[in-house]
MIGUMI-497703 format. One record per residue (C-alpha): residue in three letters; x negated, y negated, z negated; residue number from 0. Coordinates in steps of 0.1 Angstrom, whole numbers, plus 2048, in hexadecimal, padded with zeros to 3 digits. Example, Ala and Ser with C-alpha at 12.3 -4.5 7.8 and 13.67 -1.06 7.14 Angstrom:
residues 2
 residuo  c1  c2  c3 num
     Ala 785 82D 7B2   0
     Ser 777 80B 7B9   1
end
This chain:
residues 426
 residuo  c1  c2  c3 num
     Met 43C A7F 68D   0
     Ala 451 A89 66F   1
     Lys 445 A9E 651   2
     Arg 458 AB0 637   3
     Gly 476 A9D 62A   4
     Phe 485 A9D 606   5
     Phe 495 AC0 609   6
     Ala 47B ACF 61E   7
     Glu 461 AC5 605   8
     Ile 477 AD5 5E8   9
     Asn 47A AF4 5FB  10
     Tyr 455 AF6 605  11
     Gln 44A AF1 5E0  12
     Ala 462 B0D 5D5  13
     Gln 456 B24 5F0  14
     Gln 431 B1B 5E7  15
     Ala 43A B23 5C3  16
     Glu 448 B44 5CC  17
     Lys 42A B4C 5E1  18
     Arg 414 B42 5C4  19
     Gln 428 B58 5AD  20
     Arg 424 B76 5C4  21
     Gln 3FF B71 5C7  22
     Gln 3FB B6B 5A3  23
     Tyr 40E B8D 59C  24
     Asn 3F9 B9E 5B7  25
     Ala 3DA B90 5A7  26
     Ala 3E4 B9A 585  27
     Val 3EA BBE 591  28
     Arg 3C9 BBF 5A1  29
     Ala 3B8 BB1 582  30
     His 3CB BCB 56C  31
     Ala 3BF BE7 581  32
     Thr 39C BDA 580  33
     Ala 39D BD6 55B  34
     Gln 3AB BFA 558  35
     Arg 38E C08 56C  36
     Ala 375 BF3 559  37
     Ala 384 BFF 538  38
     Glu 384 C22 544  39
     Lys 35F C21 54F  40
     Ala 355 C10 52E  41
     Arg 366 C2C 51B  42
     Arg 356 C46 52F  43
     Asp 335 C35 52D  44
     Ala 338 C31 507  45
     Glu 342 C57 504  46
     Arg 324 C62 518  47
     Ala 30C C4A 506  48
     Arg 318 C59 4E4  49
     Ala 314 C7D 4F2  50
     Ala 2F2 C74 501  51
     Ala 2E7 C67 4E0  52
     Ala 2F2 C86 4CD  53
     Arg 2DE C9C 4E5  54
     Ala 2BB CA4 4DC  55
     Thr 2AB CAE 4FE  56
     Asp 29D C99 51A  57
     Ala 2B1 CAD 534  58
     Gln 2D1 CA5 523  59
     Arg 2C7 C81 521  60
     Lys 2BE C80 545  61
     Ala 2DF C8F 54E  62
     Ala 2F1 C76 53B  63
     Glu 2DF C5A 54B  64
     Lys 2E8 C68 56D  65
     Glu 30B C6A 565  66
     Ala 30D C48 558  67
     Ala 2FE C3C 579  68
     Gln 316 C50 58C  69
     Leu 332 C3F 578  70
     Tyr 325 C1D 580  71
     Ala 321 C25 5A4  72
     Glu 346 C30 5A5  73
     Ser 350 C0F 595  74
     Arg 33D BFC 5B2  75
     Val 350 C11 5CB  76
     Ala 370 C08 5BB  77
     Glu 368 BE5 5BC  78
     Thr 360 BE8 5E1  79
     Glu 37F BF9 5E8  80
     Glu 394 BDE 5D7  81
     Met 383 BC3 5EC  82
     Asn 38B BD7 60B  83
     Ala 3AD BDA 601  84
     Glu 3AF BB3 5FC  85
     Leu 39F BAE 61D  86
     Ala 3B6 BC5 62F  87
     Ser 3D3 BB5 620  88
     Thr 3C8 B92 62B  89
     Leu 3C0 B9D 64E  90
     Gly 3E0 BB0 650  91
     Glu 3F3 B90 647  92
     Ile 3E2 B7D 662  93
     Asp 3E7 B98 67C  94
     Ala 40E B99 675  95
     Leu 417 B73 674  96
     Leu 431 B78 68D  97
     Ala 43F B99 681  98
     Ala 443 B8A 65C  99
     Thr 45C B70 66A 100
     Leu 470 B89 67E 101
     Glu 47A B9A 65D 102
     Val 48D B7C 651 103
     Asp 4A9 B65 65C 104
     Asp 49C B43 661 105
     Phe 4BF B33 65E 106
     Val 4C1 B1C 640 107
     Asp 4E4 B17 631 108
     Leu 4E2 AF3 622 109
     Glu 4FF AF9 60B 110
     Glu 4E8 B0F 5F7 111
     Phe 4D4 AEC 5EF 112
     Lys 4F2 AE0 5DB 113
     Val 4F3 AE4 5B5 114
     Ser 510 AF8 5AF 115
     Thr 50D AF7 589 116
     Val 4F8 AE0 574 117
     Glu 4E6 AF4 55A 118
     His 4DE AE0 53A 119
     Pro 4C5 AEB 520 120
     Pro 4D4 AF0 4FE 121
     Phe 4D4 AD3 4E6 122
     Glu 4B7 ADA 4CE 123
     Pro 4B6 ABE 4B3 124
     Gly 49D AD2 49E 125
     Ala 49A AC5 47A 126
     Leu 4B3 AA9 480 127
     Ala 4CE AC4 47F 128
     Thr 4C6 ACC 45A 129
     Pro 4D7 AB5 442 130
     Thr 4C7 AA5 426 131
     Pro 4C8 ABD 408 132
     Pro 4E4 AB1 3EF 133
     Met 4D9 AA2 3CE 134
     Pro 4DA ABB 3B1 135
     Glu 4F4 AB3 396 136
     Leu 4E6 A9C 37C 137
     Val 4E2 AAE 35B 138
     Tyr 4DC A9B 33C 139
     Pro 4CA AAA 31E 140
     Pro 4E2 AB0 300 141
     Glu 4E6 A94 2E7 142
     Pro 4D1 A99 2C8 143
     Pro 4E6 AA9 2AC 144
     Tyr 4E7 A9A 28A 145
     Ala 4E2 AB1 26D 146
     Glu 4E9 AA4 24A 147
     Pro 4D0 AAD 231 148
     Pro 4DE AC4 218 149
     Ala 4EA AB5 1F6 150
     Pro 4D5 ABF 1D6 151
     Thr 4E7 AD8 1C1 152
     Gly 4E3 AE4 19C 153
     Leu 4C9 AD2 187 154
     Ser 4B9 AC1 1A6 155
     Gly 4DB AAB 1A8 156
     Ala 4D9 AA2 184 157
     Phe 4B6 A95 181 158
     Gly 4B5 A79 19E 159
     Gly 4BC A91 1BA 160
     Lys 4D9 A80 1C6 161
     Lys 4C5 A5F 1CB 162
     Lys 4A9 A71 1DC 163
     His 4C4 A83 1F2 164
     Ala 4D2 A62 1FC 165
     Glu 4B0 A56 206 166
     Val 4AA A77 21C 167
     Val 4CD A73 22B 168
     Glu 4C5 A4D 235 169
     Gln 4A3 A58 245 170
     Ala 4B5 A76 258 171
     Arg 4CF A5D 264 172
     Ala 4B6 A43 26E 173
     Ala 4A1 A60 282 174
     His 4C1 A6D 292 175
     Ala 4CC A48 29C 176
     Ala 4A9 A44 2AC 177
     Ala 4AB A66 2BE 178
     Val 4CD A5D 2CB 179
     Gln 4C1 A3D 2D9 180
     Ala 4A2 A4E 2E9 181
     Trp 4BB A67 2F7 182
     Arg 4D0 A4B 304 183
     Asp 4B2 A3A 313 184
     Glu 4A8 A59 324 185
     Cys 4CB A5F 331 186
     Thr 4CC A3C 340 187
     Arg 4AA A41 34F 188
     Met 4B5 A62 35F 189
     Tyr 4D5 A52 36B 190
     Asn 4C3 A35 37B 191
     Ala 4A9 A4D 38C 192
     His 4C7 A63 399 193
     Leu 4D6 A45 3A7 194
     Ser 4B6 A39 3B8 195
     Glu 4B0 A5D 3C7 196
     Gln 4D5 A5E 3D3 197
     Gly 4CF A3D 3E6 198
     Ile 4AF A4B 3F5 199
     Arg 4C1 A6A 3FE 200
     Arg 4DE A57 40D 201
     Gln 4C6 A43 422 202
     Arg 4B3 A62 42D 203
     Glu 4D3 A73 437 204
     Ala 4DE A53 449 205
     Asp 4BD A51 45B 206
     Arg 4C2 A76 465 207
     Val 4E5 A71 472 208
     Ala 4DA A52 486 209
     Lys 4BC A65 495 210
     Leu 4D3 A84 49C 211
     Ala 4EC A6C 4AD 212
     Glu 4D0 A5D 4C1 213
     Ala 4C2 A80 4CB 214
     Glu 4E6 A8B 4D4 215
     Ala 4EA A6B 4E9 216
     Ala 4C9 A6F 4FB 217
     Tyr 4D2 A94 503 218
     Gln 4F5 A8A 50F 219
     Ala 4E4 A70 525 220
     Glu 4CD A89 534 221
     Cys 4EA AA1 53A 222
     Arg 4FC A86 54B 223
     Gln 4DD A7C 560 224
     Arg 4DA AA0 56A 225
     Glu 4FE AA0 576 226
     Val 4F8 A7E 588 227
     Asp 4D9 A8D 599 228
     Ala 4EC AAC 5A2 229
     Glu 508 A96 5B2 230
     Ala 4EF A82 5C3 231
     Arg 4DD AA1 5D1 232
     Asn 4FE AB1 5DC 233
     Ala 507 A8F 5ED 234
     Glu 4E7 A8E 5FF 235
     Val 4EB AB3 60A 236
     Thr 50E AAA 616 237
     Lys 503 A8D 629 238
     Leu 4E5 AA2 638 239
     Ile 4FF ABC 643 240
     Asn 516 AA2 652 241
     Asp 4FA A8F 664 242
     Leu 4ED AB0 672 243
     Ala 510 AB7 67F 244
     Phe 511 A95 68E 245
     Asp 4EE A99 69F 246
     Val 4DC A7F 68B 247
     Pro 4B7 A85 695 248
     Ala 4A9 A7F 670 249
     Ala 4C0 A99 665 250
     Ile 4B5 AB0 67F 251
     Glu 492 AAA 677 252
     Glu 49A AB0 652 253
     Tyr 4A7 AD2 659 254
     Val 48A ADB 66F 255
     Gly 474 AD2 650 256
     Ile 48A AE7 63A 257
     Val 486 B06 653 258
     Leu 461 B01 657 259
     Ser 45B AFD 630 260
     Asn 46B B21 62F 261
     Ser 450 B2E 645 262
     Val 435 B38 62C 263
     Tyr 414 B41 63A 264
     Pro 3FA B56 62A 265
     Glu 3E2 B43 613 266
     Ser 3C6 B4C 629 267
     Phe 3D7 B3D 648 268
     Pro 3EA B1E 63E 269
     Val 3FB B08 658 270
     Ser 40C AE5 657 271
     His 426 AD6 66F 272
     Glu 430 AB3 67D 273
     Tyr 44F AAE 692 274
     Gln 466 A97 6A4 275
     Phe 487 A9B 6B3 276
     Asp 494 A88 6D2 277
     Leu 4B9 A87 6D3 278
     Ala 4BB A7D 6F7 279
     Thr 4A9 A9D 703 280
     Arg 4B0 AB1 6E5 281
     Glu 48C ABB 6E4 282
     Leu 478 AC1 6C5 283
     Thr 453 AB7 6C8 284
     Leu 441 ACC 6AE 285
     Ala 41C ACD 6A4 286
     Val 40F AE9 691 287
     Thr 3EC AE8 681 288
     Val 3DB B09 67A 289
     Pro 3BB B0E 667 290
     Glu 399 B0F 677 291
     Pro 38C B30 682 292
     Ser 371 B31 666 293
     Thr 38D B35 64D 294
     Val 397 B57 65A 295
     Pro 383 B73 64A 296
     Ala 367 B80 661 297
     Val 35E B9F 64D 298
     Lys 36A BC0 65A 299
     Glu 363 BD3 639 300
     Tyr 34F BD5 619 301
     Arg 33A BF3 610 302
     Tyr 325 BFA 5F0 303
     Val 300 BFF 5F7 304
     Lys 2F4 C14 5D9 305
     Ala 2CF C10 5E0 306
     Lys 2D2 BEB 5DB 307
     Asp 2F0 BEB 5C5 308
     Glu 301 BD1 5D8 309
     Ile 321 BCD 5EC 310
     Ala 319 BC6 610 311
     Ala 331 BB6 62A 312
     Thr 336 BC6 64D 313
     Met 33D BA9 664 314
     Leu 357 BAD 67F 315
     Pro 34A BAB 6A3 316
     Val 34D B87 6AF 317
     Lys 366 B93 6CA 318
     Ala 37C BA1 6AF 319
     Gln 37B B80 69C 320
     Lys 384 B6D 6BC 321
     Asp 3A0 B85 6C4 322
     Arg 3B0 B83 6A1 323
     Tyr 3AE B5D 6A0 324
     Ala 3BD B59 6C2 325
     Ser 3D8 B71 6BA 326
     Ala 3E2 B5F 699 327
     Val 3E3 B3E 6AD 328
     Ser 3FA B4E 6C7 329
     Gln 40F B5E 6AC 330
     Val 413 B3C 69A 331
     Ala 41F B2C 6BB 332
     Val 43A B47 6C2 333
     Arg 442 B4A 69E 334
     Thr 449 B24 69B 335
     Leu 45F B25 6BA 336
     His 472 B42 6AD 337
     Glu 479 B35 68A 338
     Ile 486 B13 699 339
     Phe 49D B21 6B2 340
     Glu 4A9 B3D 69B 341
     Ala 4B0 B25 67F 342
     Asp 4C3 B0B 696 343
     Arg 4E3 B1E 699 344
     Ala 4F6 B00 6A4 345
     Ala 4DE AFC 6C2 346
     Lys 4D5 AD8 6BA 347
     Ile 4B3 ADD 6C9 348
     Arg 4B2 AE7 6ED 349
     Ser 48C AE8 6F2 350
     Ile 46C AE7 6DF 351
     Ala 44B AD7 6EA 352
     Leu 432 AE7 6D3 353
     Thr 40D AE2 6CD 354
     Val 3F8 AF9 6B6 355
     Gly 3D8 AE8 6AF 356
     Val 3BB AE6 696 357
     Asn 3B1 AC6 683 358
     Arg 38B AC4 681 359
     Thr 36F AAA 680 360
     Ala 363 AA5 6A5 361
     Pro 33F AB0 6A7 362
     Ala 338 A96 6C0 363
     Thr 345 A77 6AE 364
     Gly 349 A83 68B 365
     Leu 36D A76 68C 366
     Pro 38D A89 684 367
     Glu 39E A9A 6A2 368
     Thr 3B8 AB4 6AB 369
     Val 3AE AD0 6C3 370
     Pro 3CE ADE 6D5 371
     Leu 3CB B03 6D8 372
     Val 3EE B0A 6E5 373
     Val 405 AF1 6F7 374
     Val 427 B00 701 375
     Gly 44B AF7 708 376
     Ala 468 B0E 703 377
     Asp 48D B0A 707 378
     Arg 4A7 B1B 6F2 379
     Asp 4B9 B2D 70D 380
     Thr 499 B3F 71A 381
     Phe 486 B45 6F9 382
     Thr 4A4 B53 6E5 383
     Thr 4A8 B70 6FF 384
     Phe 485 B7F 6F6 385
     Asp 482 B9C 6E0 386
     Leu 465 B90 6CB 387
     Ala 461 BB1 6B7 388
     Asn 453 BBF 6D9 389
     Val 440 BA3 6E7 390
     Val 41A B9A 6EA 391
     Pro 419 B76 6DF 392
     Asp 3FE B6E 6F9 393
     Ala 415 B7D 715 394
     Thr 432 B69 706 395
     Leu 41F B49 708 396
     Ala 413 B4F 72B 397
     His 437 B57 736 398
     Leu 441 B35 728 399
     Gly 426 B26 73D 400
     Ala 413 B1A 71E 401
     Ala 3F0 B09 71F 402
     Val 3DB B1F 709 403
     Ser 3B6 B1A 6FE 404
     Lys 39F B31 710 405
     Ser 38D B36 6F0 406
     Pro 39F B2B 6D0 407
     Phe 385 B39 6BB 408
     Asp 36C B21 6C9 409
     Leu 385 B04 6C6 410
     Thr 387 B01 6ED 411
     Pro 3A4 AE9 6F4 412
     Ala 3C0 AF6 706 413
     Asp 3C2 AE4 72A 414
     Ala 3E5 AD5 72C 415
     Ser 3DC ABE 749 416
     Lys 3F0 ACF 760 417
     Gly 40E ACE 74C 418
     Val 421 AE8 738 419
     Arg 43C AFD 74A 420
     Val 45C B04 738 421
     Arg 46F B21 745 422
     Gly 494 B1D 748 423
     Gln 492 AF7 74C 424
     Ala 495 AE2 76B 425
end
């Protein structure tokens, strides 16, 4: 038998992600409420403790201790109430398996699987977008100035001053020439260093531009690939739509898989499907696997036993457990028939041969086996006349001539040895 195809798997994962989101949100809400209660209790306890410490009399301390004990008991009662609320929610979901699907239209518009607009993330080059800082302008130190030593005047010039002045001038000029040469050497060194730094900067900028171009090319390639993937996906959807119109069995099975992937069951009662479509008879053979009875909560309610400081579970009577599980199995059968027929607006499927069973390890052989709990055949013309909002699923299956386990809870196989009657078919 076929299992989920490509689009069915995508749809299933999306539905599961949405369910996990809802569950996480609900869990967060519960955790927040619990934390608030705990914080409030801790605040009250701290206030009471401070007040008790400030009191001097034994009577007052005893009163504070009594109040603290009362607050603790209240917190445990609140915890019990929360557990009961979660239990009631879980059991309510299981009891409403059929009702849950009647609130939605199971038809799937395959056009919605097409990608109408390809969304590309913005190009984010990061540091590559920042150009290499420009080189600062080269500023040379000023050329050393020459200062002529002052000529001697008066008597100093008359007694050998001129000769001494000439020597001083010669020394000054030599010192200036040396300073100018040192200045020129420094300017040459600075110029060469500047040229070298410019070369490094140009190389660094060239590397940045090259890497930026590579990043842009990679981004454009990713964008083109997204466009190609979208076109390929749209082509696949178009092919599926066309194949479905021309009654290609694989396309009909793919559509069935999409419909069933939309059928999200409670986490406490997961199901799986296998199916095969026969074009000659236009019958869908469908196997639904449900969880074993042990996965369904057997607790009726929780209660806080103050004397033992424990939260005790009151178990459901065995009959109530059996009735709930049997009801769930029947609801799954009717729900599955409804979802397929309602979604198949083009009436590609005229009848469904459905088996609802449990996979388990056979106690006698230790080998895997499937225990059929419901075996039923239904034709479109008959089933679609039912008002499922007002039916009793067990009665619906009986009306369809189904073979139903006498005790699904005990995994007693349904007896289909006499065949399954399908009303409305010859």
